[in-house]
PDB file with one MODEL, atoms N, CA, C and O in Angstrom:
MODEL        1
ATOM      1  N   PRO A   1       0.946  -1.274   0.004  1.00  0.00           N
ATOM      2  CA  PRO A   1       0.009   0.001   0.003  1.00  0.00           C
ATOM      3  C   PRO A   1       0.800   1.266  -0.003  1.00  0.00           C
ATOM      4  O   PRO A   1       0.372   2.259  -0.592  1.00  0.00           O
ATOM      5  N   TRP A   2       1.985   1.267   0.659  1.00  0.00           N
ATOM      6  CA  TRP A   2       2.873   2.377   0.741  1.00  0.00           C
ATOM      7  C   TRP A   2       3.418   2.774  -0.618  1.00  0.00           C
ATOM      8  O   TRP A   2       3.449   3.965  -0.926  1.00  0.00           O
ATOM      9  N   ALA A   3       3.820   1.897  -1.387  1.00  0.00           N
ATOM     10  CA  ALA A   3       4.457   1.923  -2.636  1.00  0.00           C
ATOM     11  C   ALA A   3       3.425   2.743  -3.682  1.00  0.00           C
ATOM     12  O   ALA A   3       3.814   3.553  -4.523  1.00  0.00           O
ATOM     13  N   GLY A   4       2.280   2.430  -3.491  1.00  0.00           N
ATOM     14  CA  GLY A   4       1.144   3.175  -4.345  1.00  0.00           C
ATOM     15  C   GLY A   4       1.239   4.652  -4.226  1.00  0.00           C
ATOM     16  O   GLY A   4       1.259   5.393  -5.208  1.00  0.00           O
ATOM     17  N   ALA A   5       1.304   5.109  -2.842  1.00  0.00           N
ATOM     18  CA  ALA A   5       1.447   6.558  -2.537  1.00  0.00           C
ATOM     19  C   ALA A   5       2.704   7.133  -3.241  1.00  0.00           C
ATOM     20  O   ALA A   5       2.624   8.126  -3.965  1.00  0.00           O
ATOM     21  N   CYS A   6       3.825   6.500  -3.015  1.00  0.00           N
ATOM     22  CA  CYS A   6       5.096   6.882  -3.521  1.00  0.00           C
ATOM     23  C   CYS A   6       5.086   7.091  -5.176  1.00  0.00           C
ATOM     24  O   CYS A   6       5.482   8.102  -5.758  1.00  0.00           O
ATOM     25  N   ILE A   7       4.590   6.007  -5.732  1.00  0.00           N
ATOM     26  CA  ILE A   7       4.721   6.026  -7.164  1.00  0.00           C
ATOM     27  C   ILE A   7       3.764   6.885  -7.938  1.00  0.00           C
ATOM     28  O   ILE A   7       3.779   6.952  -9.167  1.00  0.00           O
ATOM     29  N   SER A   8       2.793   7.648  -7.037  1.00  0.00           N
ATOM     30  CA  SER A   8       1.968   8.489  -7.733  1.00  0.00           C
ATOM     31  C   SER A   8       2.747   9.740  -8.228  1.00  0.00           C
ATOM     32  O   SER A   8       2.355  10.416  -9.179  1.00  0.00           O
ATOM     33  N   CYS A   9       3.857   9.998  -7.531  1.00  0.00           N
ATOM     34  CA  CYS A   9       4.827  11.211  -7.840  1.00  0.00           C
ATOM     35  C   CYS A   9       6.107  10.644  -8.351  1.00  0.00           C
ATOM     36  O   CYS A   9       6.636  11.150  -9.341  1.00  0.00           O
ATOM     37  N   HIS A  10       6.626   9.651  -7.751  1.00  0.00           N
ATOM     38  CA  HIS A  10       7.993   9.111  -8.075  1.00  0.00           C
ATOM     39  C   HIS A  10       7.804   8.069  -8.999  1.00  0.00           C
ATOM     40  O   HIS A  10       7.854   6.913  -8.578  1.00  0.00           O
ATOM     41  N   ASP A  11       7.562   8.322 -10.379  1.00  0.00           N
ATOM     42  CA  ASP A  11       7.225   7.329 -11.221  1.00  0.00           C
ATOM     43  C   ASP A  11       8.185   7.056 -12.205  1.00  0.00           C
ATOM     44  O   ASP A  11       7.773   6.489 -13.217  1.00  0.00           O
ATOM     45  N   SER A  12       9.400   7.342 -12.130  1.00  0.00           N
ATOM     46  CA  SER A  12      10.409   6.952 -13.092  1.00  0.00           C
ATOM     47  C   SER A  12      10.703   5.510 -13.071  1.00  0.00           C
ATOM     48  O   SER A  12      10.310   4.822 -12.130  1.00  0.00           O
ATOM     49  N   SER A  13      11.412   4.979 -14.114  1.00  0.00           N
ATOM     50  CA  SER A  13      11.730   3.559 -14.136  1.00  0.00           C
ATOM     51  C   SER A  13      12.535   3.232 -13.043  1.00  0.00           C
ATOM     52  O   SER A  13      12.334   2.173 -12.450  1.00  0.00           O
ATOM     53  N   ALA A  14      13.570   4.130 -12.637  1.00  0.00           N
ATOM     54  CA  ALA A  14      14.454   3.785 -11.602  1.00  0.00           C
ATOM     55  C   ALA A  14      13.565   3.734 -10.271  1.00  0.00           C
ATOM     56  O   ALA A  14      13.736   2.807  -9.478  1.00  0.00           O
ATOM     57  N   ALA A  15      12.727   4.618 -10.057  1.00  0.00           N
ATOM     58  CA  ALA A  15      11.954   4.652  -8.773  1.00  0.00           C
ATOM     59  C   ALA A  15      11.032   3.316  -8.699  1.00  0.00           C
ATOM     60  O   ALA A  15      10.927   2.675  -7.653  1.00  0.00           O
ATOM     61  N   LYS A  16      10.414   2.976  -9.831  1.00  0.00           N
ATOM     62  CA  LYS A  16       9.647   1.731  -9.868  1.00  0.00           C
ATOM     63  C   LYS A  16      10.422   0.514  -9.603  1.00  0.00           C
ATOM     64  O   LYS A  16       9.943  -0.438  -8.987  1.00  0.00           O
ATOM     65  N   SER A  17      11.775   0.543 -10.125  1.00  0.00           N
ATOM     66  CA  SER A  17      12.523  -0.655  -9.914  1.00  0.00           C
ATOM     67  C   SER A  17      12.942  -0.702  -8.451  1.00  0.00           C
ATOM     68  O   SER A  17      13.100  -1.796  -7.908  1.00  0.00           O
ATOM     69  N   HIS A  18      13.131   0.459  -7.777  1.00  0.00           N
ATOM     70  CA  HIS A  18      13.574   0.555  -6.441  1.00  0.00           C
ATOM     71  C   HIS A  18      12.457  -0.098  -5.550  1.00  0.00           C
ATOM     72  O   HIS A  18      12.731  -0.856  -4.620  1.00  0.00           O
ATOM     73  N   VAL A  19      11.210   0.242  -5.893  1.00  0.00           N
ATOM     74  CA  VAL A  19      10.006  -0.190  -5.110  1.00  0.00           C
ATOM     75  C   VAL A  19       9.991  -1.759  -5.177  1.00  0.00           C
ATOM     76  O   VAL A  19       9.980  -2.453  -4.160  1.00  0.00           O
ATOM     77  N   VAL A  20       9.992  -2.278  -6.485  1.00  0.00           N
ATOM     78  CA  VAL A  20       9.801  -3.698  -6.635  1.00  0.00           C
ATOM     79  C   VAL A  20      10.940  -4.531  -6.055  1.00  0.00           C
ATOM     80  O   VAL A  20      10.698  -5.641  -5.581  1.00  0.00           O
ATOM     81  N   LEU A  21      12.264  -3.991  -6.079  1.00  0.00           N
ATOM     82  CA  LEU A  21      13.407  -4.694  -5.425  1.00  0.00           C
ATOM     83  C   LEU A  21      13.196  -4.633  -3.900  1.00  0.00           C
ATOM     84  O   LEU A  21      13.688  -5.492  -3.168  1.00  0.00           O
ATOM     85  N   ASN A  22      12.472  -3.626  -3.438  1.00  0.00           N
ATOM     86  CA  ASN A  22      12.375  -3.618  -1.866  1.00  0.00           C
ATOM     87  C   ASN A  22      11.006  -4.050  -1.373  1.00  0.00           C
ATOM     88  O   ASN A  22      10.490  -3.658  -0.326  1.00  0.00           O
ATOM     89  N   GLY A  23      10.452  -4.937  -2.276  1.00  0.00           N
ATOM     90  CA  GLY A  23       9.077  -5.727  -1.676  1.00  0.00           C
ATOM     91  C   GLY A  23       7.740  -5.107  -2.133  1.00  0.00           C
ATOM     92  O   GLY A  23       6.677  -5.614  -1.775  1.00  0.00           O
ATOM     93  N   GLY A  24       7.785  -3.994  -2.936  1.00  0.00           N
ATOM     94  CA  GLY A  24       6.598  -3.436  -3.379  1.00  0.00           C
ATOM     95  C   GLY A  24       5.954  -4.141  -4.546  1.00  0.00           C
ATOM     96  O   GLY A  24       6.620  -4.775  -5.364  1.00  0.00           O
ATOM     97  N   ALA A  25       4.665  -4.017  -4.603  1.00  0.00           N
ATOM     98  CA  ALA A  25       4.098  -4.680  -5.784  1.00  0.00           C
ATOM     99  C   ALA A  25       3.361  -3.528  -6.747  1.00  0.00           C
ATOM    100  O   ALA A  25       2.593  -2.685  -6.284  1.00  0.00           O
ATOM    101  N   LEU A  26       3.660  -3.611  -7.934  1.00  0.00           N
ATOM    102  CA  LEU A  26       3.070  -2.527  -8.794  1.00  0.00           C
ATOM    103  C   LEU A  26       2.259  -3.171  -9.815  1.00  0.00           C
ATOM    104  O   LEU A  26       2.522  -4.313 -10.192  1.00  0.00           O
ATOM    105  N   ASP A  27       1.303  -2.509 -10.274  1.00  0.00           N
ATOM    106  CA  ASP A  27       0.330  -3.011 -11.297  1.00  0.00           C
ATOM    107  C   ASP A  27      -0.417  -4.279 -10.970  1.00  0.00           C
ATOM    108  O   ASP A  27      -0.679  -5.105 -11.844  1.00  0.00           O
ATOM    109  N   VAL A  28      -0.760  -4.429  -9.709  1.00  0.00           N
ATOM    110  CA  VAL A  28      -1.535  -5.610  -9.255  1.00  0.00           C
ATOM    111  C   VAL A  28      -2.728  -5.066  -8.411  1.00  0.00           C
ATOM    112  O   VAL A  28      -2.626  -4.001  -7.802  1.00  0.00           O
ATOM    113  N   THR A  29      -3.767  -5.760  -8.392  1.00  0.00           N
ATOM    114  CA  THR A  29      -5.001  -5.392  -7.709  1.00  0.00           C
ATOM    115  C   THR A  29      -4.741  -5.761  -6.187  1.00  0.00           C
ATOM    116  O   THR A  29      -4.013  -6.720  -5.932  1.00  0.00           O
ATOM    117  N   ARG A  30      -5.328  -5.011  -5.164  1.00  0.00           N
ATOM    118  CA  ARG A  30      -5.161  -5.411  -3.752  1.00  0.00           C
ATOM    119  C   ARG A  30      -5.629  -6.938  -3.482  1.00  0.00           C
ATOM    120  O   ARG A  30      -5.110  -7.680  -2.648  1.00  0.00           O
ATOM    121  N   THR A  31      -6.673  -7.262  -4.315  1.00  0.00           N
ATOM    122  CA  THR A  31      -7.126  -8.742  -4.164  1.00  0.00           C
ATOM    123  C   THR A  31      -6.086  -9.642  -4.601  1.00  0.00           C
ATOM    124  O   THR A  31      -5.834 -10.649  -3.939  1.00  0.00           O
ATOM    125  N   ALA A  32      -5.392  -9.333  -5.780  1.00  0.00           N
ATOM    126  CA  ALA A  32      -4.343 -10.202  -6.198  1.00  0.00           C
ATOM    127  C   ALA A  32      -3.111 -10.231  -5.268  1.00  0.00           C
ATOM    128  O   ALA A  32      -2.381 -11.220  -5.196  1.00  0.00           O
ATOM    129  N   ALA A  33      -2.922  -9.143  -4.588  1.00  0.00           N
ATOM    130  CA  ALA A  33      -1.705  -9.097  -3.672  1.00  0.00           C
ATOM    131  C   ALA A  33      -1.972  -9.621  -2.357  1.00  0.00           C
ATOM    132  O   ALA A  33      -1.013  -9.928  -1.649  1.00  0.00           O
ATOM    133  N   GLN A  34      -3.284  -9.780  -1.891  1.00  0.00           N
ATOM    134  CA  GLN A  34      -3.465 -10.153  -0.504  1.00  0.00           C
ATOM    135  C   GLN A  34      -2.783 -11.580  -0.124  1.00  0.00           C
ATOM    136  O   GLN A  34      -2.077 -11.729   0.873  1.00  0.00           O
ATOM    137  N   PRO A  35      -3.073 -12.543  -0.997  1.00  0.00           N
ATOM    138  CA  PRO A  35      -2.373 -13.875  -0.431  1.00  0.00           C
ATOM    139  C   PRO A  35      -0.885 -13.786  -0.240  1.00  0.00           C
ATOM    140  O   PRO A  35      -0.370 -14.293   0.757  1.00  0.00           O
ATOM    141  N   ALA A  36      -0.161 -13.154  -1.165  1.00  0.00           N
ATOM    142  CA  ALA A  36       1.230 -12.997  -0.783  1.00  0.00           C
ATOM    143  C   ALA A  36       1.498 -12.186   0.400  1.00  0.00           C
ATOM    144  O   ALA A  36       2.404 -12.494   1.175  1.00  0.00           O
ATOM    145  N   MET A  37       0.667 -11.046   0.600  1.00  0.00           N
ATOM    146  CA  MET A  37       0.942 -10.330   1.824  1.00  0.00           C
ATOM    147  C   MET A  37       0.740 -11.022   3.041  1.00  0.00           C
ATOM    148  O   MET A  37       1.542 -10.897   3.966  1.00  0.00           O
ATOM    149  N   ARG A  38      -0.447 -11.872   3.134  1.00  0.00           N
ATOM    150  CA  ARG A  38      -0.716 -12.628   4.189  1.00  0.00           C
ATOM    151  C   ARG A  38       0.339 -13.717   4.546  1.00  0.00           C
ATOM    152  O   ARG A  38       0.520 -14.043   5.719  1.00  0.00           O
ATOM    153  N   ALA A  39       1.015 -14.260   3.541  1.00  0.00           N
ATOM    154  CA  ALA A  39       1.978 -15.184   3.737  1.00  0.00           C
ATOM    155  C   ALA A  39       3.448 -14.592   4.042  1.00  0.00           C
ATOM    156  O   ALA A  39       4.434 -15.302   4.238  1.00  0.00           O
ATOM    157  N   PHE A  40       3.443 -13.262   4.051  1.00  0.00           N
ATOM    158  CA  PHE A  40       4.717 -12.577   4.188  1.00  0.00           C
ATOM    159  C   PHE A  40       5.651 -12.907   3.083  1.00  0.00           C
ATOM    160  O   PHE A  40       6.859 -12.868   3.317  1.00  0.00           O
ATOM    161  N   GLU A  41       5.232 -13.218   1.947  1.00  0.00           N
ATOM    162  CA  GLU A  41       6.154 -13.456   0.821  1.00  0.00           C
ATOM    163  C   GLU A  41       6.552 -12.193   0.163  1.00  0.00           C
ATOM    164  O   GLU A  41       7.635 -12.082  -0.412  1.00  0.00           O
ATOM    165  N   ASP A  42       5.661 -11.219   0.247  1.00  0.00           N
ATOM    166  CA  ASP A  42       5.851  -9.961  -0.503  1.00  0.00           C
ATOM    167  C   ASP A  42       5.566  -8.775   0.660  1.00  0.00           C
ATOM    168  O   ASP A  42       4.446  -8.356   0.952  1.00  0.00           O
ATOM    169  N   VAL A  43       6.724  -8.370   1.201  1.00  0.00           N
ATOM    170  CA  VAL A  43       6.524  -7.414   2.248  1.00  0.00           C
ATOM    171  C   VAL A  43       7.271  -6.200   1.939  1.00  0.00           C
ATOM    172  O   VAL A  43       8.484  -6.257   1.739  1.00  0.00           O
ATOM    173  N   GLU A  44       6.562  -5.007   1.883  1.00  0.00           N
ATOM    174  CA  GLU A  44       7.262  -3.729   1.555  1.00  0.00           C
ATOM    175  C   GLU A  44       8.218  -3.422   2.786  1.00  0.00           C
ATOM    176  O   GLU A  44       7.798  -3.416   3.943  1.00  0.00           O
ATOM    177  N   SER A  45       9.506  -3.175   2.449  1.00  0.00           N
ATOM    178  CA  SER A  45      10.437  -2.734   3.508  1.00  0.00           C
ATOM    179  C   SER A  45      10.868  -1.267   3.498  1.00  0.00           C
ATOM    180  O   SER A  45      11.961  -0.880   3.912  1.00  0.00           O
ATOM    181  N   CYS A  46       9.879  -0.460   2.971  1.00  0.00           N
ATOM    182  CA  CYS A  46       9.955   1.003   2.795  1.00  0.00           C
ATOM    183  C   CYS A  46      10.508   1.540   4.188  1.00  0.00           C
ATOM    184  O   CYS A  46      11.510   2.255   4.201  1.00  0.00           O
ATOM    185  N   SER A  47       9.949   1.244   5.174  1.00  0.00           N
ATOM    186  CA  SER A  47      10.262   1.940   6.514  1.00  0.00           C
ATOM    187  C   SER A  47      11.642   1.697   6.993  1.00  0.00           C
ATOM    188  O   SER A  47      12.076   2.384   7.917  1.00  0.00           O
ATOM    189  N   VAL A  48      12.415   0.719   6.409  1.00  0.00           N
ATOM    190  CA  VAL A  48      13.792   0.503   6.890  1.00  0.00           C
ATOM    191  C   VAL A  48      14.582   1.807   6.560  1.00  0.00           C
ATOM    192  O   VAL A  48      15.359   2.291   7.384  1.00  0.00           O
ATOM    193  N   CYS A  49      14.375   2.344   5.381  1.00  0.00           N
ATOM    194  CA  CYS A  49      15.178   3.612   5.072  1.00  0.00           C
ATOM    195  C   CYS A  49      14.152   4.901   5.112  1.00  0.00           C
ATOM    196  O   CYS A  49      14.669   5.996   5.331  1.00  0.00           O
ATOM    197  N   HIS A  50      12.897   4.843   4.936  1.00  0.00           N
ATOM    198  CA  HIS A  50      12.030   5.845   4.943  1.00  0.00           C
ATOM    199  C   HIS A  50      11.176   6.053   6.032  1.00  0.00           C
ATOM    200  O   HIS A  50      10.299   6.916   5.977  1.00  0.00           O
ATOM    201  N   GLY A  51      11.352   5.321   7.053  1.00  0.00           N
ATOM    202  CA  GLY A  51      10.649   5.467   8.275  1.00  0.00           C
ATOM    203  C   GLY A  51      10.953   6.649   9.193  1.00  0.00           C
ATOM    204  O   GLY A  51      11.897   7.382   8.897  1.00  0.00           O
ATOM    205  N   PRO A  52      10.249   6.881  10.247  1.00  0.00           N
ATOM    206  CA  PRO A  52      10.551   7.985  11.160  1.00  0.00           C
ATOM    207  C   PRO A  52      12.019   7.787  11.731  1.00  0.00           C
ATOM    208  O   PRO A  52      12.398   6.707  12.182  1.00  0.00           O
ATOM    209  N   GLY A  53      12.755   8.845  11.677  1.00  0.00           N
ATOM    210  CA  GLY A  53      14.064   8.934  12.295  1.00  0.00           C
ATOM    211  C   GLY A  53      15.164   8.217  11.397  1.00  0.00           C
ATOM    212  O   GLY A  53      16.333   8.188  11.780  1.00  0.00           O
ATOM    213  N   ARG A  54      14.796   7.678  10.273  1.00  0.00           N
ATOM    214  CA  ARG A  54      15.707   7.018   9.377  1.00  0.00           C
ATOM    215  C   ARG A  54      16.416   7.940   8.349  1.00  0.00           C
ATOM    216  O   ARG A  54      16.017   9.088   8.156  1.00  0.00           O
ATOM    217  N   GLU A  55      17.383   7.457   7.753  1.00  0.00           N
ATOM    218  CA  GLU A  55      18.249   8.352   6.959  1.00  0.00           C
ATOM    219  C   GLU A  55      17.401   9.124   5.757  1.00  0.00           C
ATOM    220  O   GLU A  55      17.642  10.267   5.370  1.00  0.00           O
ATOM    221  N   PHE A  56      16.497   8.371   5.318  1.00  0.00           N
ATOM    222  CA  PHE A  56      15.617   9.005   4.145  1.00  0.00           C
ATOM    223  C   PHE A  56      14.139   9.138   4.535  1.00  0.00           C
ATOM    224  O   PHE A  56      13.203   8.909   3.769  1.00  0.00           O
ATOM    225  N   ASP A  57      14.022   9.577   5.944  1.00  0.00           N
ATOM    226  CA  ASP A  57      12.670   9.872   6.475  1.00  0.00           C
ATOM    227  C   ASP A  57      11.828  10.682   5.629  1.00  0.00           C
ATOM    228  O   ASP A  57      12.164  11.838   5.372  1.00  0.00           O
ATOM    229  N   THR A  58      10.639  10.122   5.119  1.00  0.00           N
ATOM    230  CA  THR A  58       9.742  10.819   4.200  1.00  0.00           C
ATOM    231  C   THR A  58       9.324  12.095   4.713  1.00  0.00           C
ATOM    232  O   THR A  58       9.296  13.042   3.927  1.00  0.00           O
ATOM    233  N   GLU A  59       8.976  12.271   5.978  1.00  0.00           N
ATOM    234  CA  GLU A  59       8.556  13.386   6.661  1.00  0.00           C
ATOM    235  C   GLU A  59       9.622  14.646   6.551  1.00  0.00           C
ATOM    236  O   GLU A  59       9.334  15.821   6.327  1.00  0.00           O
ATOM    237  N   MET A  60      10.776  14.146   6.746  1.00  0.00           N
ATOM    238  CA  MET A  60      11.882  15.187   6.605  1.00  0.00           C
ATOM    239  C   MET A  60      12.193  15.711   5.233  1.00  0.00           C
ATOM    240  O   MET A  60      12.489  16.886   5.015  1.00  0.00           O
ATOM    241  N   LEU A  61      12.103  14.705   4.257  1.00  0.00           N
ATOM    242  CA  LEU A  61      12.325  14.993   2.774  1.00  0.00           C
ATOM    243  C   LEU A  61      11.198  15.711   2.200  1.00  0.00           C
ATOM    244  O   LEU A  61      11.387  16.429   1.218  1.00  0.00           O
ATOM    245  N   HIS A  62       9.950  15.575   2.761  1.00  0.00           N
ATOM    246  CA  HIS A  62       8.884  16.310   2.018  1.00  0.00           C
ATOM    247  C   HIS A  62       8.445  17.440   2.764  1.00  0.00           C
ATOM    248  O   HIS A  62       7.260  17.738   2.615  1.00  0.00           O
ATOM    249  N   LYS A  63       9.136  18.142   3.536  1.00  0.00           N
ATOM    250  CA  LYS A  63       8.680  19.202   4.192  1.00  0.00           C
ATOM    251  C   LYS A  63       8.479  20.467   3.257  1.00  0.00           C
ATOM    252  O   LYS A  63       8.060  21.524   3.730  1.00  0.00           O
TER     253      LYS A  63
ENDMDL
END
């Protein structure tokens, strides 16, 4: 779900690749993504770098 918010602006090929390589799913419906998310096979890891207090904290970068 987080990747969808980011990709609405950060829509370059490099940004999309970054999202996919870090567990985001693009161009899939929520229904299609649910089984993988429930099984923890496809987990977005955005907060590792972009979470509160992290090096690329989105709140700090989007002031």
